[in-house]
C-alpha positions in Angstrom: -71.1 24.4 24.2 -70.3 20.9 25.1 -66.9 20.0 26.4 -64.7 18.1 24.1 -63.6 14.8 25.5 -60.2 13.2 24.8 -58.5 13.5 21.5 -60.4 15.9 19.2 -59.3 13.7 16.2 -61.5 10.7 15.6 -60.0 7.4 16.4 -60.8 6.1 13.0 -58.3 8.5 11.4 -55.4 7.3 13.6 -53.6 4.7 11.5 -51.5 3.4 14.3 -51.5 3.2 18.1 -49.0 5.2 20.1 -47.4 3.7 23.2 -48.4 5.5 26.4 -44.8 6.3 27.4 -43.9 7.6 24.0 -47.0 9.6 23.2 -45.8 12.9 24.6 -42.4 12.7 22.9 -43.8 11.9 19.5 -46.4 14.6 19.7 -43.7 17.1 20.7 -41.7 16.1 17.7 -44.5 16.0 15.2 -44.9 18.5 12.4 -43.1 19.9 9.4 -39.9 20.6 11.4 -39.5 16.9 12.1 -39.8 16.0 8.5 -37.2 18.6 7.5 -34.9 17.3 10.1 -35.3 13.7 9.0 -34.8 14.7 5.4 -31.5 16.5 6.4 -30.5 13.3 8.3 -31.3 11.3 5.3 -29.0 13.4 3.1 -26.2 13.4 5.7 -26.5 9.6 6.2 -26.3 8.9 2.4 -23.3 11.1 2.0 -21.5 9.8 5.1 -22.4 6.1 5.0 -23.2 5.5 1.3 -19.5 4.6 0.8 -16.7 3.5 3.1 -15.3 6.2 5.2 -11.9 6.3 3.5 -13.6 6.4 0.1 -15.9 9.3 1.1 -12.9 11.2 2.4 -11.0 10.6 -0.8 -13.9 11.8 -2.9 -14.2 14.9 -0.9 -10.5 15.7 -1.5 -11.0 15.2 -5.2 -14.0 17.5 -5.4 -12.2 20.2 -3.4 -9.1 19.9 -5.6 -11.2 20.2 -8.8 -13.0 23.3 -7.5 -9.7 24.8 -6.4 -8.3 24.2 -9.9 -11.4 25.8 -11.5 -11.3 28.9 -9.3 -7.7 29.5 -10.0 -8.3 28.9 -13.7 -11.0 31.5 -13.8 -8.8 34.0 -12.1 -5.9 33.3 -14.4 -3.7 32.2 -11.5 -2.7 28.7 -10.8 -0.4 28.0 -7.9 2.4 25.6 -8.4 1.4 22.6 -6.2 3.5 19.6 -5.4 3.1 16.3 -7.0 2.9 13.4 -4.7 1.3 10.0 -4.0 -1.2 9.0 -1.5 -2.3 5.6 -0.2 -4.8 3.9 -2.4 -8.3 3.8 -1.1 -11.3 1.8 -2.0 -12.2 4.4 -4.5 -9.0 4.8 -6.5 -8.0 1.1 -6.6 -10.8 -0.9 -8.0 -11.3 -4.5 -7.2 -10.9 -5.4 -10.8 -7.8 -3.3 -11.3 -4.4 -4.9 -11.6 -2.1 -2.0 -11.8 -1.0 0.5 -9.3 -2.4 3.8 -10.5 -0.6 7.0 -9.7 -2.6 9.3 -7.5 -2.5 13.1 -6.9 -1.9 15.0 -3.8 -5.4 16.5 -3.9 -4.8 18.4 -0.7 -2.6 21.0 -2.4 -4.3 21.2 -5.7 -3.0 21.0 -9.2 0.1 22.5 -10.7 0.9 24.2 -14.0 -0.4 26.9 -16.2 -4.0 27.9 -16.8 -5.7 24.6 -17.9 -8.6 26.4 -19.4 -6.4 27.7 -22.1 -6.5 25.9 -25.5 -2.9 24.7 -25.1 -3.1 21.8 -22.6 0.3 20.4 -23.1 -0.5 18.3 -26.1 0.1 19.3 -29.7 -3.3 19.9 -31.4 -4.2 20.7 -34.9 -5.2 24.3 -35.6 -8.6 23.2 -36.9 -9.3 21.4 -33.6 -8.7 24.5 -31.6 -11.0 26.5 -33.9 -13.7 23.9 -33.7 -14.1 24.5 -30.0 -13.6 28.3 -30.2 -17.4 28.8 -30.1 -17.6 27.7 -26.5 -18.1 30.7 -24.3 -15.9 30.6 -21.2 -17.4 34.0 -20.0 -21.0 32.8 -19.8 -22.6 33.9 -16.5 -23.4 30.3 -15.5 -20.0 29.0 -16.3 -18.5 29.9 -12.9 -21.2 27.6 -11.2 -20.4 24.6 -13.3 -18.8 22.7 -10.4 -21.5 23.5 -7.8 -23.5 20.8 -6.0 -26.3 21.4 -8.6 -24.9 20.9 -12.1 -25.7 23.1 -15.1 -25.2 22.9 -18.8 -21.5 23.8 -18.5 -20.7 21.0 -15.9 -19.7 18.3 -18.5 -17.4 20.7 -20.3 -15.5 21.8 -17.1 -15.2 18.3 -15.8 -13.9 17.1 -19.2 -11.3 20.0 -19.2 -10.1 18.9 -15.8 -9.6 15.3 -16.9 -7.7 16.6 -20.0 -5.6 18.8 -17.7 -4.7 16.0 -15.3 -3.9 13.3 -18.0 -2.7 15.2 -21.1 -1.0 18.1 -19.4 0.3 16.7 -16.1 0.8 13.2 -17.4 -1.1 11.4 -14.7 -2.4 7.8 -15.3 -5.9 6.8 -16.0 -6.6 6.0 -12.4 -6.6 9.7 -11.6 -9.4 10.3 -14.2 -11.4 7.3 -12.9 -11.3 8.6 -9.4 -12.3 12.1 -10.4 -15.3 10.8 -12.4 -16.4 8.6 -9.6 -16.2 11.4 -7.1 -18.2 13.9 -9.1 -20.8 11.3 -10.3 -21.5 10.4 -6.6 -21.8 14.1 -5.6 -24.3 15.0 -8.4 -26.4 11.9 -8.2 -27.2 12.5 -4.5 -28.8 15.9 -5.4 -32.6 16.3 -5.8 -33.7 12.6 -5.9 -33.5 11.1 -9.4 -33.0 14.4 -11.2 -29.3 14.0 -11.7 -29.1 10.3 -12.4 -28.9 8.6 -15.8 -28.1 10.1 -19.2 -27.3 13.8 -19.3 -29.9 15.6 -21.4 -32.1 18.7 -21.7 -35.7 18.2 -20.6 -37.9 20.7 -22.5 -40.8 19.9 -20.2 -39.0 21.2 -17.1 -36.7 23.6 -19.1 -33.6 22.3 -17.3 -30.7 19.9 -17.7 -31.2 16.5 -16.1 -29.2 13.4 -15.7 -25.6 13.1 -14.5 -22.9 15.2 -16.3 -20.5 12.4 -16.0 -22.8 10.3 -18.3 -22.6 13.0 -21.0 -21.1 12.6 -24.4 -18.5 15.3 -23.6 -17.1 13.4 -20.7 -17.4 10.0 -22.3 -15.6 11.1 -25.5 -12.8 12.6 -23.3 -12.4 9.4 -21.4 -12.2 7.5 -24.6 -9.3 9.6 -25.8 -7.7 9.3 -22.4 -7.9 5.5 -22.5 -6.4 5.5 -26.0 -3.6 7.9 -24.9 -2.8 5.9 -21.8 -2.9 2.6 -23.7 -0.6 4.0 -26.4 2.0 5.5 -24.1 1.9 2.7 -21.6 2.4 0.0 -24.2 1.6 -3.5 -23.2 -0.6 -3.7 -20.1 1.4 -4.5 -17.0 -0.8 -6.2 -14.6 0.0 -7.3 -11.1 2.0 -10.5 -11.3 1.3 -13.3 -8.9 3.9 -13.9 -6.2 4.1 -17.6 -6.5 5.4 -20.0 -3.9 8.6 -20.5 -5.9 9.1 -16.7 -6.1 8.7 -16.4 -2.4 11.3 -19.1 -1.8 13.8 -17.4 -4.1 13.3 -14.0 -2.4 13.8 -15.4 1.0 16.9 -17.3 -0.1 18.3 -14.0 -1.4 17.4 -12.3 1.9 19.2 -15.1 3.8 22.4 -14.3 1.9 22.2 -10.5 2.6 21.0 -11.0 6.2 21.9 -14.5 7.5 19.3 -16.0 9.8 22.0 -16.6 12.4 22.0 -12.9 13.0 18.4 -12.9 14.2 19.2 -14.4 17.5 22.1 -12.1 18.4 21.5 -8.4 19.3 22.7 -5.8 16.9 25.7 -3.7 17.7 25.4 -0.9 15.2 22.7 1.2 13.6 23.5 -0.2 10.2 23.3 -3.8 11.3 20.0 -3.2 13.1 18.6 -1.3 10.1 19.4 -4.2 7.7 18.0 -6.8 10.1 14.9 -4.8 10.8 14.2 -4.3 7.1 14.6 -8.0 6.2 12.6 -9.3 9.1 9.8 -6.8 8.5 9.6 -7.7 4.9 9.6 -11.4 5.5 6.8 -11.0 8.1 4.8 -8.8 5.8 5.2 -10.9 2.7 4.4 -14.2 4.4 1.4 -12.8 6.1 0.0 -11.1 3.0 0.6 -14.3 1.0 -1.2 -16.3 3.7 -4.3 -14.2 4.2 -4.4 -12.8 0.6 -4.4 -9.2 1.7 -3.6 -6.2 -0.5 -0.5 -4.3 0.6 -2.4 -1.1 1.7 -4.7 -3.2 3.9 -2.0 -5.1 5.8 0.1 -2.0 6.6 -2.5 -0.8 9.1 -2.4 -4.0 11.2 -2.0 -3.2 14.9 -1.1 -5.1 18.0 -4.7 -5.2 19.1 -5.6 -7.1 15.9 -3.5 -10.1 17.0 -4.2 -12.7 19.7 -1.5 -15.2 20.5 -1.3 -18.5 22.4 -4.5 -20.1 21.2 -5.3 -23.7 20.6 -8.1 -25.4 18.6 -9.5 -28.4 20.5 -11.3 -29.6 17.3 -7.9 -30.0 15.6 -6.0 -31.9 18.3 -5.2 -28.7 20.2 -3.2 -27.4 17.3 -1.6 -24.0 18.3 -2.4 -20.9 16.3 -2.8 -17.2 16.6 -5.7 -15.1 15.4 -5.4 -12.2 13.1 -8.3 -9.7 12.7 -8.0 -7.8 9.4 -10.2 -4.9 10.0 -9.1 -2.8 7.0 -10.2 -5.2 4.3 -11.2 -3.2 1.2 -14.9 -3.3 0.4 -15.8 -5.0 3.7 -18.7 -2.6 4.4 -20.2 -3.4 1.0 -20.0 -7.1 1.7 -21.5 -7.1 5.2 -24.4 -4.9 3.9 -25.0 -7.1 0.9 -27.2 -9.8 2.4 -27.6 -11.5 5.7 -25.6 -14.4 4.3 -22.5 -12.3 4.5 -22.5 -12.2 8.3 -19.7 -14.7 8.3 -17.5 -12.1 6.6 -17.9 -9.5 9.3 -15.1 -10.3 11.6 -12.4 -11.0 9.0 -10.6 -13.2 11.6 -8.1 -15.7 10.4 -6.6 -18.6 12.4 -2.9 -18.7 11.5 -1.2 -22.0 12.2 2.2 -23.5 11.3 2.9 -24.4 7.7 6.2 -26.3 7.8 5.9 -27.3 4.2 5.8 -23.7 3.1 8.8 -22.2 5.0 8.9 -19.0 2.9 5.1 -18.5 3.3 4.7 -19.5 7.0 3.2 -16.4 8.7 3.0 -18.5 11.9 6.8 -18.4 12.0 7.8 -15.0 10.5 5.2 -12.7 12.1 6.0 -13.7 15.7 9.7 -13.6 15.0 9.4 -10.0 13.6 7.2 -9.0 16.5 9.7 -10.3 19.0 12.5 -8.3 17.2 10.3 -5.2 17.3 9.9 -5.6 21.1 13.4 -6.6 22.0 15.6 -4.5 19.8 13.5 -1.7 18.3 11.1 -0.5 21.0 12.7 -2.3 23.9 9.3 -2.6 25.5 6.2 -4.6 25.1 4.0 -3.6 22.2 1.0 -1.4 23.0 -2.5 -2.1 21.6 -2.3 0.8 19.1 1.3 0.1 18.0 1.5 -0.8 14.3 2.9 -4.2 13.6 4.6 -2.9 10.4 5.9 0.6 11.4 7.5 3.0 9.0 11.3 3.1 8.8 13.0 6.5 8.3 15.8 7.3 6.0 18.3 6.8 8.8 17.0 3.4 9.6 15.1 4.5 12.7 11.6 3.1 13.2 8.9 5.8 13.4 6.6 5.1 16.3 2.9 5.6 15.7 3.3 5.6 11.9 2.7 2.5 9.7 4.8 1.8 6.7 3.4 3.2 3.5 2.2 1.0 0.7 4.7 2.8 -1.6 7.6 1.7 0.6 6.3 -1.8 0.6 6.2 -1.8 -3.2 9.8 -0.5 -3.3 10.8 -3.4 -1.1 9.0 -5.8 -3.3 10.9 -4.5 -6.3 14.2 -4.6 -4.4 13.8 -8.2 -3.2 12.5 -9.3 -6.6 15.5 -7.7 -8.3 17.9 -9.3 -5.8 16.3 -12.7 -6.4 16.2 -12.1 -10.2 12.5 -12.8 -10.5 11.2 -12.5 -14.1 8.9 -9.6 -14.7 8.4 -9.5 -18.4 4.6 -9.5 -18.5 3.8 -7.3 -15.5 5.0 -6.0 -12.2 4.8 -7.1 -8.5 2.6 -4.6 -6.8 -0.4 -4.3 -4.4 -2.1 -7.5 -5.4 0.9 -9.8 -6.0 0.7 -11.7 -2.6 -3.1 -11.9 -2.9 -2.9 -13.4 -6.3 0.0 -15.8 -5.5 -1.7 -17.1 -2.3 -5.1 -17.5 -4.0 -3.7 -19.3 -7.0 -1.6 -21.7 -4.9 -4.5 -22.8 -2.8 -6.9 -23.2 -5.7 -4.6 -24.7 -8.3 -1.0 -25.4 -7.3 -1.2 -27.0 -3.9 -0.7 -30.7 -3.5 -3.5 -33.0 -4.7 -6.0 -33.3 -1.9 -5.0 -30.0 -0.3 -6.5 -27.6 -2.8 -9.4 -25.4 -1.7 -12.8 -25.2 -3.2 -14.1 -22.1 -4.8 -16.4 -21.4 -1.8 -13.3 -21.6 0.5 -11.4 -19.3 -1.8 -14.3 -16.8 -1.8 -14.5 -16.7 2.0 -10.7 -16.5 2.6 -10.3 -13.8 0.0 -13.2 -11.7 1.3 -15.3 -11.9 -1.9 -19.0 -11.8 -1.3 -21.1 -14.7 -2.7 -22.4 -13.8 -6.1 -20.3 -10.7 -6.3 -17.2 -9.9 -8.3 -17.2 -13.2 -10.2 -15.1 -11.5 -12.9 -12.5 -10.7 -10.2 -12.4 -14.4 -9.1 -12.0 -15.5 -12.7 -9.2 -13.0 -13.2 -7.4 -14.0 -10.1 -7.7 -17.7 -10.7 -8.9 -18.9 -14.1 -7.2 -16.3 -16.2 -3.8 -17.4 -14.9 -4.8 -21.0 -15.7 -5.8 -20.0 -19.2 -2.5 -18.2 -19.7 -0.7 -21.3 -18.5 -2.5 -23.7 -20.8 -2.1 -21.4 -23.9 1.6 -20.8 -23.3 3.6 -22.3 -26.1 6.8 -20.5 -25.3 8.6 -23.8 -24.6 8.1 -25.5 -28.0 11.8 -25.8 -28.5 12.3 -27.7 -25.2 13.1 -31.4 -25.5 10.0 -32.4 -23.4 6.6 -30.9 -23.9 4.3 -30.9 -20.8 1.1 -30.8 -22.9 -0.4 -28.2 -20.6 -3.5 -27.7 -22.7 -4.7 -31.3 -22.6 -5.1 -31.7 -18.8 -5.5 -29.5 -15.8 -2.1 -27.8 -15.3 -0.5 -30.5 -17.3 -1.0 -33.1 -14.6 -1.1 -36.0 -17.1 2.5 -35.5 -17.9 3.4 -35.7 -14.2 1.2 -38.8 -13.6 1.9 -40.7 -16.8 4.7 -43.2 -17.4 8.0 -42.1 -18.7 8.7 -42.6 -22.4 11.9 -44.1 -23.9 12.8 -40.7 -25.3 12.4 -39.1 -21.8 14.6 -41.8 -20.2 17.2 -41.3 -22.9 17.3 -37.6 -22.3 17.6 -38.2 -18.5 20.5 -40.6 -19.0 22.4 -38.1 -21.2 21.8 -35.3 -18.7 23.0 -37.4 -15.8 26.1 -38.6 -17.7 27.0 -35.1 -18.6 26.6 -34.0 -15.0 28.7 -36.9 -13.7 31.5 -36.1 -16.1 31.6 -32.5 -15.1 31.5 -33.5 -11.4 34.3 -36.0 -11.9 36.5 -33.3 -13.4 35.9 -31.0 -10.4 36.7 -33.8 -7.9 39.9 -34.8 -9.7 41.1 -31.1 -9.6 40.4 -31.1 -5.8 42.3 -34.3 -5.3 45.2 -33.0 -7.3 45.2 -29.8 -5.3 45.4 -31.7 -2.0 48.2 -33.8 -3.4 50.1 -30.6 -4.3 49.6 -29.3 -0.8 50.9 -32.5 0.8 54.0 -32.5 -1.4 54.7 -28.9 -0.6 54.8 -29.7 3.1 57.1 -32.8 3.0 59.9 -32.9 5.6 63.2 -31.4 4.6 65.3 -34.1 6.1 65.2 -37.4 4.1 62.8 -38.5 1.5 59.9 -40.8 1.8 58.3 -42.7 -1.0 54.8 -41.7 -2.0 52.3 -44.3 -0.9 49.5 -44.8 -3.4 46.1 -43.9 -2.1 43.6 -46.8 -2.3 40.8 -46.2 -4.7 38.2 -46.8 -2.0 39.7 -44.0 0.1 39.6 -41.6 -2.9 35.9 -42.5 -3.4 35.3 -41.9 0.3 36.9 -38.5 0.1 35.0 -37.6 -3.0 31.7 -38.6 -1.5 32.4 -36.5 1.6 33.2 -33.5 -0.6 30.0 -33.9 -2.6 27.8 -34.0 0.5 29.7 -31.4 2.5 27.5 -28.5 3.5 27.8 -25.4 1.5 29.0 -22.2 3.2 27.4 -18.9 2.2 29.9 -16.7 0.5 28.0 -13.5 1.1 29.6 -11.6 4.0 27.6 -11.3 7.2 26.0 -8.1 8.4 28.4 -5.2 9.1 29.4 -5.4 12.7 33.0 -4.1 12.8 32.2 -0.6 11.6 29.3 1.7 11.7 27.4 3.9 14.1 26.6 2.6 17.5 22.9 2.2 18.4 21.1 5.2 19.9 19.9 5.3 23.5 16.8 3.3 24.0 13.6 5.4 24.4 15.1 8.5 22.6 13.7 9.3 19.2 12.8 12.4 17.2 9.8 11.6 15.0 9.7 12.6 11.4 7.3 15.3 10.2 4.7 15.0 8.8 3.3 12.5 11.3 0.4 10.0 11.1 -2.8 11.3 12.7 -5.1 9.0 14.8 -7.5 8.6 11.8 -4.6 7.2 9.7 -4.1 10.3 7.5 -0.9 12.4 7.3 -0.6 15.8 8.9 -0.8 18.7 6.5 2.2 20.8 5.5 0.7 23.9 7.1 0.6 22.2 10.5 4.2 21.0 10.4 5.6 24.0 12.3 3.0 23.5 15.1 4.1 19.9 15.5 7.8 21.1 15.7 6.8 23.5 18.5 5.0 20.6 20.2 8.0 18.4 20.0 10.1 21.1 21.6 7.7 22.0 24.4 5.8 18.9 25.4 7.0 16.0 23.3 4.8 13.6 21.4 4.3 10.3 23.3 2.0 9.0 20.5 5.0 8.9 18.2 7.6 7.8 20.7 8.9 11.2 21.9 8.3 10.9 25.6 10.8 13.5 26.7 10.4 17.1 25.3 13.3 18.1 23.1 14.0 21.2 25.3 14.8 18.8 28.2 17.4 16.8 26.2 20.9 17.2 27.6 24.0 17.7 25.5 25.1 14.2 26.3 21.9 12.9 24.8 22.8 14.5 21.5 26.3 13.0 21.2 27.7 9.6 20.5 25.1 7.2 19.3 22.4 9.8 19.4 24.2 12.2 17.1 21.8 11.5 14.2 19.1 13.2 16.1 21.0 16.5 16.6 20.0 18.0 13.2 16.3 17.4 13.7 16.4 18.7 17.2 18.1 21.9 16.2 15.6 22.6 13.4 12.8 22.2 15.9 14.6 24.4 18.4 15.1 27.2 15.9 11.4 27.2 14.9 10.1 27.0 18.5 12.5 29.7 19.7 11.5 32.1 17.0 7.8 31.5 17.7 8.0 31.7 21.5 10.8 34.3 22.0 10.4 36.7 19.1 6.6 36.5 18.6 5.4 35.7 22.2 3.6 32.6 20.9 1.3 34.8 18.9 0.2 32.6 15.9 -1.2 35.5 13.9 1.9 37.6 14.1 4.1 34.6 13.4 2.2 33.6 10.3 2.2 37.2 9.1 5.9 37.3 9.3 6.5 33.8 7.9 3.9 32.8 5.3 6.3 30.0 4.4 5.0 28.2 7.5 2.1 27.0 5.4 4.5 25.3 2.9 6.3 23.0 5.3 9.4 23.0 7.6 12.1 23.4 5.0 10.9 26.7 3.6 10.0 28.0 7.0 13.4 27.1 8.4 15.1 28.9 5.5 13.1 32.0 6.1 13.8 32.0 9.8 17.5 31.6 9.3 17.5 34.5 6.8 15.7 36.6 9.4 18.2 35.6 12.1 21.1 36.4 9.7 19.6 39.9 9.1 19.3 40.4 12.9 22.9 39.4 13.4 21.9 36.3 15.4 23.4 33.8 13.0 26.9 33.7 11.5 26.9 32.1 8.1 29.4 29.4 7.4 32.4 30.2 5.3 
């Protein structure tokens, strides 16, 4: 038998050449196992990288919460979960959405009675209940309706979940949209094209195909949800634009509450520093968001490593600037993957220079000023690369190291400052997109002639991909212009700007004044002068009264008439005298002294390295960690067990209550249960529900053991 030479396979059947160094590795990896591995990698890659990481994480939470609700509903037991709010992600806050939608705490699952029951919290007609009575909830396949592979019952169960969340729990439509998006993505990634498109039964394959989200059941439910939300919410409240004028009014109100003169002097009390910190942080946040057109939940994650100071641009006469890298821009991944043309959007870097003509919107001024305050008064140390530029502030006014401010707190501040400045909010609210809208509209329409930006410049600065989200651009820019030009609310005013005849009514500003306009101006000035003359005469008379009251007792002197020129001189000096703010300065005479620098007890829950919040069931472990080893990542460099009594008195007294709660939990865990987690959790199942309930249970146990004397 002749000896086979070389490769037994003919060369003509080898469709490609294999490099010599890689031949052995490829042959070792060849075969069916490799294809299966690659297929698994394909599925994993699509699930992991098909959407932004935060969106994928949010969708997973929604799917888990829906399944938990379904399991508890089938068992007839529904735990009472908490209702809370989470930061909006790319999934739940659509680019085209104006309003802030309420979100669920999907981590803990739903609350309320059995949602599968016919009564879902809304009054229904008896015939409606009977019409659906034929549906069999006890069908064998019903329990698998929310599996990765859908079945004929999947649309029904998903529709019931949407009804439960919106009609029963009273959530907003954004909750339903997020749930639909999460489940649609999960099902469409199963089995190629099988679960994509319209939901239908295929007799050829004897199975249901398409996506259950695209079924009549779910679509009809969503239609009723939209009608219900529209009826209850009334007029649509979109995110108002924070205009340049609104920014100036807010900053003027802030200057009255927290005078700028206090910025340069160190605080002496906790209350004074809390007010100053809040106003400086808000000014820095608002001016920066307005400048770079960021959404609130994007900017809150800005860190020290995202800023580079002390730069100059030689192409602009060495103009100084600092660079800001916005790495958390929503939808950034979609834009950099769209086409190669979008490579200019990858960095998200903005050169921030001085804008002296926009004092309330000058991020070059306010962000470094806030950063300096953060280093000098709050942390009393240089900022570290991972420090958040906009940290969270606790209820006691103490800044929480390692935790960024939540977008909910930012929205509360916006509402507070807007109310203080008395900004009108009849047709909407100031929320996540308000600074983004205001900055974009100013640069495109309202800036001085010759300084307005082109649409291409607007697209780049706002992070919109070319050819994408044109409707969003129109809504951000042109819809506002359309509203302005079709606004006839001022028809009773003496002068009509004729806004609908020229761009932003510029013809009225550039055209010559009419005789009627000059007549109105003359009457207005005359009225103002008469009123001012009366005020000045009253002031002169009051000065004359003061002089006569202080005449010498001995002898009398004739009153010398004051020359008219001197009176006019006095009047002019009074008119142009600087106004003194009547708002009292920050409280400095009373209040709590500032705590010792470097001593802080972080709040629980804490922010984890991935940006998420720690779970309630882990709170007791964090408390034990604070007691034994500290938490340098959140500013606790010295373990609580090592704090002296002196460090808990005087200015540090606000920390005493938090330290004691951690001490009670840690002592119970270490002393009574020998650091045995299993025994500890068996004795205190409340540990999975957070610190408050656990602390109550431990105190009850200590009281029963005679270790604690109740207060009388």
